[in-house]
N, C-alpha and C positions, 0 to 999 in steps of 0.2 A: 860508071859513077860514082857522085862521092861519098863520103861514107855518112854525112848526115841523112842524104838522100836514101840508100839501101836503109839505112836502121832506124828511117821513117817507112818504109814498105815493111819491113819485116815486120815492126808493130801492129801496122795495119794487118797485113795477112793472118799476126797472131790474135787480133782482136773479132776480126771478121772469120775466125774458122768455123762454123757448125756446129752447133751444140746440140748433142742427141738429148728430147726429152727425159725426166725421169720415169725409168718402166712401168711404174705403177700412175701413172700421170690420167690414164685412160678410169682406172680404176676410181680414181680418187675425185676424176671428175663427173663421172657418173652417179656416184654417192653423192655428190653435193645437188645436184641437179635432183636425184630422187626427192631429196630433203626438202628441197626450195618444192618442189612442187608437191609434196605433203602436207607442208607447212600450209603452203598457199589454201590445200583442200580441207585443211583445219580453220582457215580464217574464213572459207563465204560459209562451211555447215553452222560454222558459232556466229554467223549475223544473225540478224532475229527480222523478220519478214516485216514488223508494226516502223520498224526504223527506215523504211521507206521512204515515208512523207514527206521525211527533212531528207534537202538534196545536200546536204551539212558533211551528214552520217555514207555517203556513198564512197569516200574516196578509198578507204579501205578495200574493201569487196573491190573497186573497177581496181585496184594495183595488185589487190590478188589474181583476179584474174589474168589481168597481163603478164605480169609477173607468173605465174603459177604456168598460161598456157606457152611462155617464151621457154621456161625452163623444161617443162614436155617435149614440146618442138625440139628444142637440144637433145635430148636427151634419146626420141626418135632418131634421130639421124645420128647422133654419136651408138647409137647399139648396131641400129643399120650398116654404117662406117666397116666397123670393127667383124659383124660377119659379113660383108662385102669383102675384106681383105684376107677373112679367114677361109672363104669358101669361092676362090678364084686366083690361085696361083696360076690357073694356065688362060690363055688371052682367050676372049668371046673378041664377038663382032660387037659391036659402038651399041646396036639395038637392045640386043641381048643381054647387054650388060644395061642398060637403061630398062631396060624393064623388068629386069632381075631386082634394078635398087627400087624403084618403082615399088613392086611386090613386096619386099623386105621393107620398105615405110608402111604400107598400107597395114603389112600384119605387125609392125611394131607401136606402131598406133593404137590398133584394135585391142593391143594387149594392155596397154597403157588408161585407155577409156573405161572398159568393165571395172575393171579396181575403183576409179575413182566413184561409180556410181553404185557400189556394193557398200 
């Protein structure tokens, strides 16, 4: 190969090398999702039922429901994934892994939902 081609390839290899995420990324993401979920719940709690008469007032509560639900779902998935990584260093069948993941998802969702109702 010529000199420019080999230097180009080495630059590409360097640029496309895998990068490990920061160690505390999962913790920061979980804190952010928890914060968003709590803010959405606070927004819904502050909303007055009397304001339902005017559809122009529905935007903020509707946005709070959508954003809060998405954040809660992300939080459930993040916690279930972390638990699956911690609990499954050994290999299981695909069916057992799927059943365990579904059980973890429902467990995490049930932990989040009672907190919102309190």
